[in-house]
N, C-alpha and C positions, 0 to 999 in steps of 0.2 A: 189496205189493212193498216191500222194505227194502234200503237200502244201509248197509253197515258202514263207518264213516269213521274213519280214523286221521289226525287233523289235528295233525301235529307238525312242528316246524321242520326244515329241512334239516340234515344232519349229526347228527341225533338217533339215526340207525340204524334208521329204520322200514323201509327197503327190505331191509336185511339181516335184520331180524326176520321180514319176510314171506316171504323166500326159505326160511328155516328152518322157518317155519310150514307152507309149502306141502309141504316134504319130509315133515313129520310127518303131514299130511293124506293124502299119497300112500301112505305106509307103512301108515297105518290104513285105507286103502281108503275114505276118506270120500266121495271124488268119483271119477267115471269119467273126467272130462275137465277139464283146466285150460286156461283162456285168459288169457294174461298180456299186458297192453298197456303200452307205454312210448312216449314221444315219439321215442326214438332207436333207430336200427338197431343201434348199438353195444350196446344193452341186450338187444334181442330177436333179433339175428342177421339175416343176409341181405344184409350189405354185400358188394359184389363184391370178390373177391380182387384186389389190385393186379397180381398176375402173370397175371390173366385166366383162372385155373383155379378155377371154382366160387365159392363164397360163404363168408364168414367166420361162425363161431359168435359168439353174443353172450354177454353176462354170464350170462344165465339158463341157457344150454346148458353153460357152463363150471362154474357153481355147482351145477346139478342135472342132471348127465349121466344119472343113472338114470331120469329122468322123460321123456327122449327128446323134448324140445320141438322141434317143427317150425316153421320160419319159411316163410311163403308164398313161392313162387317164380313168376316170370313165365312160366307154362306157356302157350304160344301167345300170348305177349305180355300175359297178364292174370293178375295176382296174385289178383284178386277171385275168379276161377273156382277157383283152387287153394285158396282159403280154404274154399269150399263143399265141395270134395273132402275136405279135412282134417277138417272138421266131420262130414261123413258117415262118415268112417273112425274117428271118435272118437279122434283124435290130440290130444295136448297141443299147443297152438298159442301161439306168441309172435309178436306183430305190433305195428306202430306204430298210434298213434291214428288217423292218416289212413286207413289201410287198413281198420280196424275200422268207421270212420264210413261207409265205402262199402258195407258189408254191406246186403243187401236182405232183404225178408221171406221170400224163398224159403229162407233159412237157419233160420227159426224152427222148422218141424216137425223139421228135422234136429237142432237143439239140444235140443229137447224129448224126444228119444229117450233121452237119457242124463242122469245126475245130474252136473251140472257147476257150475263156479265161475268167475267173472270177476274178475280182479284188475286194477285200473287204477292205474298209477303216474302221478300228476299228473292233473288234471281234464281231461276231454274238452271240446272246443269243441262243445258240444251245439247251438249255434245258429250259423248262417252267413247272410250276405246273399248271395242268388243274383244273380250279375251276368252270367249267360249270355244276357241279352236286354235290349234297350234299352226305355226307358219307352214310346217311340213305337210300337215293334213290339208290346209287351204290350197297350197300349191298343187297338191295331187288332185284335188277336186276340180280346180280350174283347168289343169292339164287334161283331165278326163272329159271336160266339157259340161260338168254338172253345174258349175257356176260360171257366169260370163260377166265381164265388166267392160264398160264403155271407156275407151282410152282418153276421150275428151272430158266427159263428165265425172269419170271414176266411179259411177254408180255400179254396184254389184247386184246381179240378178240370178235367181235360180232358173235353170233350164227345164221348165215344166214340160215343154213340148217333147223333148227327147227322154226325160227322166221323170215321168209322172209319179206323184206321191199320193197315196190314198190316205184319208184322214186317220185310219186305224193303223197304218203301216208305221213300224218303228224305224226311226232314222236318227242317228246320233246327233246330227246337226240340224234338227228340225227348227230349233229356235232361230238359227241363222237364216233358214229358209223363210220363216214367217216374217222376220225383220226385213230381209231383202225384198220381199214381196211389196213392202210399203214404199220402196224406192228411196229409202233413207239410210242405206248402208254404202259406204264408200271404201274403195280399195286404194289406200294411200301409200305412196312410195314403194309400191310393189311388195309390201310385206305386212301391213297392218290394216285393220278395219276400224272405221270410225262410224258410229251411229249418230244420226242427227234427228232431233225431235221433229216430227212431221208438221210442217207449217199449215197444212190443210186443217188440222185439228184446231189450231188457234183461229183460223179464219171462220170456223163455225160459230164463234162467239160474236155477239153484236158489239161488245165493248170489252176492252182489256185494260187493267190497271196493274202497274208494278210498283211496289214500295221497296226501296233499297237505298244504299249509299255507295257512292263511287261506282256507278253503273258501268263506266267505261273499263273498269277492271274486271269485268265478268265475261264469260264466254256467251252469255245471253246477248250481250251487246254485239258481239261478233256475229251471232246467229241472225240478229235483226239486219245487219248490214248484208250478210250473204243472201238473205231471202227478200231483200228490198222492203223491209218493214219500217214504216215511218214511226219515229219516236217523238212524241210531243211532251215537253217538260211542263209540269204543273207545280205551282208553288202556293199551296193553300196556307191559310192562316193557322199556324201550329202553336203549341204551347211555348216552344222556344225555337229560335232560329239556329241554324248550324253555327253561325259565328258566336252566338251566346253560349252554346254548349261547349265549343272549343275554348272559350274564355275560362269557363269554370274547370275544364280539364287541365288547363295550364296551372291553375291554383291547386288542384288535387293531386296530380301525378308528379312524383319525384323520380326522374330517370337516373338510373345508376350509371355513373360515368367516372368512377374512381380509377386511378392509374392501373390497378391490377387487371382491368378488363382488356387492356391492350395486348396482353399475352395470348389471348385467344380470339381477338376480334377479326382476324383475317382468315380464320377457318371458314369454309363455305357454309357448313351446317345445312346444306341441301339434303333432300331425301337420298339422292344418289351418293353423296358424300358419307352419310351415316351408314350406308350399306357396305362401304369399302372397308377392307381389312385393316387399313391404316388407322382407323378410328381406335382400334384396340391400344395403339401406342400413345394416344392423347386423351383417352377416356379418363385416366387418373388426373390429368391436368385440368380437365373440365370440372370434374368432381371437386378438386381442391379449390378451384376458383369459386364455385357455388357455395361450398362450405364456408369459405371466408366471407363471401358477399352477404349471405343471409345472417351471419353473425353481426354484421354492421348495420342491420336493419331491425327495427323494433317489431319483431314478429315471431310467431312460433310456426312449427311445421304445419299445423292445422290452418294457418292463415295463407298458405302458399298454394298457388295454382301454377302448374307447369305443363309445357307441351314440348314434345320431341317425338321422333318415331317411337311408337309404343313398345316395340321390341328392344329398344335401348333403355326403356324404363323398367320393364318386367319381361321375363322370358315367357314365350308362348307355352300353353299347355301341351300343344302338339309336339311331342319329342322328336318328330321327324324333321322339324324346322331347325335350321342352323341357328345356334344361339349367338346373339350379338353382345358386345361388351355393354354392361349397364353403367349408367352415370349417377346412380343413387349414391348419396353420401350422408354423413353425420349432420344432423341439423335440419335436413329436408327430405329424408328417405320416406317419411309418411305423408308427404305433400300430395295433393290431389292432382292426378293427371287428367288432362282434357284435350281431345283431338283438336288440331289446329284450325279446322274449318268450322268450328262451332259457331252457331248464330242463334239469335232470338232468345235463348234461354236466360232466365234470371236466377238459376239455381246456385250460382257461384258468386252472388253479389256480396257475400261476406268475406271474400278473399282480398286481403290487403297487400299481398306481394305476388306479382305475376312474373314468371320466368319463361321467356320465349326462346327456345333453343333451336330455331330454324332459320334458314335462309330460303325464303319462299320463292318458288318458281312455278310457272304454269307447265302443264304437261307438254313437252316439246312436240309430241305427235299431233296434238290438237292445234298447237301454234303453226306447225307446218301445213296442216290442213287448211287453216285460215289463209296462209300465204298462197296456196293453190287457187284460192278464190280471190286473190288480189286484195285481201284484207290484212292490214297490219294490226298486230296485237300488242297492247301496251303492257309489257311484262312488269314494269315497276308499279304501275297502277294496280295490277292484279295482286302483287305482293303487299302493297299498302292496304288495299281493301280487305284482304284476309287478316292482316295484322290488326287493323283498327277494330274489326268485328270481334276478334278474340280479346283484345284489351278491354272491350266494353262488357265482357262477362264479369269483370271484377268489381270492387267496391266503388269505383269511379261512377258507376251507374247511380249510386246513392249520394253522389257529391261528397264522398268521404275520401280521406287521404289514402293514396295507393302508391306502392313502390313498383317500378317496372325495370326488369333486368333484360336487356337486349344485347347479348354478347356479339352477334354478327354486326359488323360495322355498317354494311349496306342497309340492313333493316333499321338500324338505329338512326342513320342519317335520313332515310326516307321518312321515318316517324317525326323527327325533329323538323324537317322541312315542311311536312304537312301541318304540324302543330303551329308553326310560326308564319305560315303563308297568309 
């Protein structure tokens, strides 16, 4: 099995190149079926029409109308079932990453009936921590013999022989049973479960292409190593090279490095750090810094895009959740918040001031799982890949002036090193 990788920076034109390549392959009848994945419904179609009548087409339907791409619909409340139907009918399919990750092995023989190609825009989250069961409940089920795990491979399995489950029988942890039946759930460090996307589903495709940037900073890269998947880099003729894009980024981005940033630059800003009660003692300091920083930048609150843990930006509606200190302040309180893993979207290209209040780190559980497979994971590359993707949501996409505030020293140095290498 081999994955063809186009690892080029955003705005290089790799998605546009792939759309044209797909059209050429379709006209040449190279493949019977195309499956195209993107993180966004706006790309693949299926967003509900605001007027309540039907669904909206995505970019791929608009760019390749002759290929008749179908987006899965919630037939009887389930898009997953509709995916299987579309695969069986050999339709060209456009879907989100999340929907594709929910595919089960029943689709494999259907996929194998046709010559097909899978195109993945941005890396899949090939590993996830399963949080549908508490440690106490899991320990009890393992002790009772209902679940068994292999101490060498760490694979968790349900004991169907001694505890048979009927299809109609209610069981609180049926989702875990179904996932473990795929052989893709692992009992890690004696207390957590990690789900791995089944490699057999990928093998059902004749050809696979991945379009991304900084591939080695993704868990999909680790997934390829774990499963012995060959990765072949392809460098097509694009509109702009990575070096050309980075050159105009240097001209467009002004990185905020005034002396006042040193007062807060050594704070971790990690997700764990934000959850600590100590943040309440420095939230005012962070707000004061941001208030002064945005005053020195020619922008209004409407021009600002900001990321931090959402509950430190606005309190959850669920009153049962513990409220965290907010870091909103005068001059930027009406800024637009955007989650830190945002990719592909162009909806914020008018934002001329970006504030990144995170020290990005990969999930330590997933990193440890990789280590159990003798795979090292590049934590700095992961942080950089996430940061660069987020930065490209702003006005730099349009080659326009953009201010960037990176309070965390580690993230700032990683960005500067990447920009100048």
